[in-house]
BASE-700740 format. One line per field, with one value per residue (C-alpha): residue number from 1; x negated, z, y negated. Coordinates in steps of 0.25 Angstrom, whole numbers. Last residue first. Example, Ala and Ser with C-alpha at 12.3 -4.5 7.8 and 13.67 -1.06 7.14 Angstrom:
! BASE-700740
nr <- 2 / 1
c1 <- -55 / -49
c3 <- 29 / 31
c2 <- 4 / 18
This chain:
! BASE-700740
nr <- 116 / 115 / 114 / 113 / 112 / 111 / 110 / 109 / 108 / 107 / 106 / 105 / 104 / 103 / 102 / 101 / 100 / 99 / 98 / 97 / 96 / 95 / 94 / 93 / 92 / 91 / 90 / 89 / 88 / 87 / 86 / 85 / 84 / 83 / 82 / 81 / 80 / 79 / 78 / 77 / 76 / 75 / 74 / 73 / 72 / 71 / 70 / 69 / 68 / 67 / 66 / 65 / 64 / 63 / 62 / 61 / 60 / 59 / 58 / 57 / 56 / 55 / 54 / 53 / 52 / 51 / 50 / 49 / 48 / 47 / 46 / 45 / 44 / 43 / 42 / 41 / 40 / 39 / 38 / 37 / 36 / 35 / 34 / 33 / 32 / 31 / 30 / 29 / 28 / 27 / 26 / 25 / 24 / 23 / 22 / 21 / 20 / 19 / 18 / 17 / 16 / 15 / 14 / 13 / 12 / 11 / 10 / 9 / 8 / 7 / 6 / 5 / 4 / 3 / 2 / 1
c1 <- -16 / -13 / -19 / -24 / -15 / -21 / -27 / -19 / -15 / -29 / -34 / -23 / -26 / -39 / -37 / -36 / -34 / -22 / -20 / -2 / 2 / 8 / 21 / 22 / 35 / 29 / 17 / 28 / 37 / 21 / 20 / 35 / 33 / 20 / 28 / 37 / 25 / 19 / 28 / 19 / 28 / 19 / 18 / 30 / 30 / 19 / 30 / 39 / 30 / 26 / 38 / 43 / 30 / 33 / 46 / 40 / 28 / 38 / 45 / 31 / 27 / 12 / 7 / -8 / -5 / 8 / -2 / -13 / -1 / 3 / -11 / -13 / -1 / -5 / -19 / -14 / -1 / -1 / -16 / -15 / -27 / -20 / -8 / -13 / -24 / -13 / -5 / -18 / -22 / -8 / 3 / 5 / 17 / 27 / 37 / 36 / 35 / 51 / 56 / 53 / 67 / 73 / 68 / 69 / 84 / 85 / 80 / 89 / 100 / 98 / 96 / 111 / 110 / 113 / 120 / 117
c3 <- -24 / -24 / -31 / -24 / -27 / -36 / -30 / -32 / -18 / -12 / -22 / -16 / -3 / -4 / -10 / -25 / -24 / -28 / -37 / -38 / -51 / -54 / -59 / -47 / -44 / -43 / -35 / -25 / -26 / -23 / -11 / -7 / -8 / -1 / 11 / 10 / 11 / 21 / 34 / 44 / 51 / 45 / 31 / 30 / 32 / 22 / 12 / 16 / 13 / 0 / -5 / -3 / -10 / -21 / -24 / -22 / -31 / -42 / -42 / -43 / -55 / -55 / -49 / -44 / -30 / -29 / -35 / -24 / -14 / -20 / -19 / -6 / -1 / -7 / -3 / 14 / 17 / 6 / 7 / 23 / 31 / 38 / 42 / 47 / 56 / 61 / 67 / 73 / 80 / 86 / 84 / 94 / 104 / 102 / 99 / 109 / 120 / 114 / 117 / 131 / 137 / 125 / 128 / 145 / 141 / 133 / 143 / 155 / 148 / 143 / 158 / 161 / 171 / 186 / 193 / 208
c2 <- 156 / 141 / 130 / 117 / 105 / 96 / 82 / 71 / 71 / 72 / 59 / 51 / 56 / 51 / 39 / 32 / 16 / 13 / 2 / 0 / -7 / -21 / -27 / -35 / -29 / -17 / -22 / -25 / -13 / -4 / -13 / -11 / 3 / 3 / -1 / 11 / 19 / 11 / 11 / 7 / -3 / -15 / -9 / -8 / -24 / -26 / -18 / -27 / -40 / -34 / -29 / -47 / -51 / -41 / -50 / -64 / -59 / -54 / -67 / -75 / -68 / -72 / -60 / -60 / -64 / -52 / -42 / -45 / -45 / -30 / -26 / -30 / -23 / -9 / -10 / -11 / -5 / 5 / 10 / 11 / 7 / -4 / 1 / 12 / 6 / -5 / 7 / 14 / 3 / 0 / -8 / -20 / -17 / -28 / -20 / -9 / -20 / -25 / -11 / -9 / -15 / -9 / 4 / 1 / -2 / 9 / 19 / 14 / 15 / 28 / 34 / 28 / 15 / 20 / 7 / 7
Protein backbone atom coordinates (compact mmCIF):
# COMPACT_ATOMS: atom_id res chain seq x y z
CA UNK A 1 0.00 0.00 0.00
CA UNK A 2 1.33 3.41 -0.97
CA UNK A 3 1.41 6.22 1.56
CA UNK A 4 0.84 9.76 0.37
CA UNK A 5 2.54 12.66 2.08
CA UNK A 6 0.21 14.82 4.13
CA UNK A 7 0.89 17.91 1.99
CA UNK A 8 -0.37 16.09 -1.12
CA UNK A 9 -3.59 15.14 0.65
CA UNK A 10 -4.11 18.68 1.89
CA UNK A 11 -3.47 20.18 -1.55
CA UNK A 12 -5.85 17.70 -3.18
CA UNK A 13 -8.56 18.57 -0.67
CA UNK A 14 -8.00 22.29 -1.20
CA UNK A 15 -8.35 21.97 -4.96
CA UNK A 16 -11.43 19.78 -4.55
CA UNK A 17 -13.15 22.34 -2.28
CA UNK A 18 -12.08 25.51 -4.13
CA UNK A 19 -15.00 25.47 -6.61
CA UNK A 20 -17.45 25.24 -3.72
CA UNK A 21 -15.95 28.30 -2.07
CA UNK A 22 -16.14 30.25 -5.34
CA UNK A 23 -19.83 29.44 -5.75
CA UNK A 24 -20.94 30.57 -2.31
CA UNK A 25 -23.11 33.68 -2.26
CA UNK A 26 -21.82 36.83 -0.60
CA UNK A 27 -23.07 37.39 2.91
CA UNK A 28 -25.77 39.89 3.78
CA UNK A 29 -23.21 41.99 5.65
CA UNK A 30 -21.08 42.16 2.51
CA UNK A 31 -24.04 43.31 0.42
CA UNK A 32 -24.97 45.95 2.99
CA UNK A 33 -21.40 47.21 3.29
CA UNK A 34 -21.10 47.62 -0.46
CA UNK A 35 -24.52 49.22 -0.84
CA UNK A 36 -24.10 51.80 1.93
CA UNK A 37 -20.69 53.23 1.07
CA UNK A 38 -20.86 56.68 -0.52
CA UNK A 39 -18.00 55.81 -2.84
CA UNK A 40 -19.95 52.90 -4.32
CA UNK A 41 -23.44 54.44 -4.36
CA UNK A 42 -23.59 58.22 -4.75
CA UNK A 43 -20.29 58.72 -6.55
CA UNK A 44 -21.04 56.28 -9.42
CA UNK A 45 -24.49 57.85 -9.76
CA UNK A 46 -22.87 61.28 -10.18
CA UNK A 47 -20.53 59.93 -12.84
CA UNK A 48 -23.36 58.25 -14.75
CA UNK A 49 -25.42 61.46 -14.62
CA UNK A 50 -22.46 63.49 -15.86
CA UNK A 51 -21.81 60.98 -18.66
CA UNK A 52 -25.45 61.12 -19.75
CA UNK A 53 -25.35 64.92 -19.85
CA UNK A 54 -22.03 65.15 -21.73
CA UNK A 55 -21.97 65.94 -25.43
CA UNK A 56 -18.37 64.77 -25.99
CA UNK A 57 -18.67 61.17 -27.20
CA UNK A 58 -14.94 60.47 -26.85
CA UNK A 59 -14.91 61.66 -23.23
CA UNK A 60 -17.99 59.58 -22.45
CA UNK A 61 -16.36 56.48 -23.94
CA UNK A 62 -13.24 57.02 -21.82
CA UNK A 63 -15.34 57.68 -18.72
CA UNK A 64 -17.35 54.49 -19.29
CA UNK A 65 -14.16 52.44 -18.99
CA UNK A 66 -13.41 54.06 -15.63
CA UNK A 67 -17.01 53.49 -14.51
CA UNK A 68 -16.82 49.79 -15.39
CA UNK A 69 -13.52 49.38 -13.56
CA UNK A 70 -14.84 51.28 -10.55
CA UNK A 71 -17.95 49.12 -10.41
CA UNK A 72 -15.84 45.96 -10.51
CA UNK A 73 -13.75 47.31 -7.65
CA UNK A 74 -16.89 48.10 -5.64
CA UNK A 75 -18.09 44.55 -6.19
CA UNK A 76 -14.75 43.40 -4.78
CA UNK A 77 -15.17 45.72 -1.75
CA UNK A 78 -12.27 47.96 -2.78
CA UNK A 79 -14.02 51.25 -2.19
CA UNK A 80 -10.90 53.46 -2.18
CA UNK A 81 -9.56 52.37 -5.57
CA UNK A 82 -13.12 52.43 -6.94
CA UNK A 83 -13.53 56.05 -5.82
CA UNK A 84 -10.30 56.96 -7.63
CA UNK A 85 -11.69 55.43 -10.82
CA UNK A 86 -14.98 57.31 -10.47
CA UNK A 87 -13.19 60.59 -9.72
CA UNK A 88 -10.99 60.10 -12.77
CA UNK A 89 -14.13 59.67 -14.86
CA UNK A 90 -15.51 62.92 -13.43
CA UNK A 91 -12.27 64.72 -14.33
CA UNK A 92 -12.46 63.37 -17.88
CA UNK A 93 -16.02 64.67 -18.15
CA UNK A 94 -14.99 68.03 -16.68
CA UNK A 95 -17.35 67.80 -13.72
CA UNK A 96 -16.60 68.47 -10.05
CA UNK A 97 -17.60 65.95 -7.43
CA UNK A 98 -20.57 66.98 -5.31
CA UNK A 99 -20.36 65.38 -1.89
CA UNK A 100 -22.95 65.75 0.82
CA UNK A 101 -21.54 66.65 4.21
CA UNK A 102 -21.41 63.62 6.45
CA UNK A 103 -20.88 63.39 10.19
CA UNK A 104 -17.41 61.91 9.76
CA UNK A 105 -16.42 64.81 7.49
CA UNK A 106 -17.45 67.31 10.14
CA UNK A 107 -15.62 65.36 12.83
CA UNK A 108 -12.43 65.29 10.80
CA UNK A 109 -12.55 69.04 10.20
CA UNK A 110 -13.21 69.90 13.86
CA UNK A 111 -10.30 71.55 15.64
CA UNK A 112 -8.20 69.34 17.87
CA UNK A 113 -8.65 69.84 21.63
CA UNK A 114 -6.09 72.09 23.25
CA UNK A 115 -3.32 70.49 25.30
CA UNK A 116 -2.39 71.27 28.91
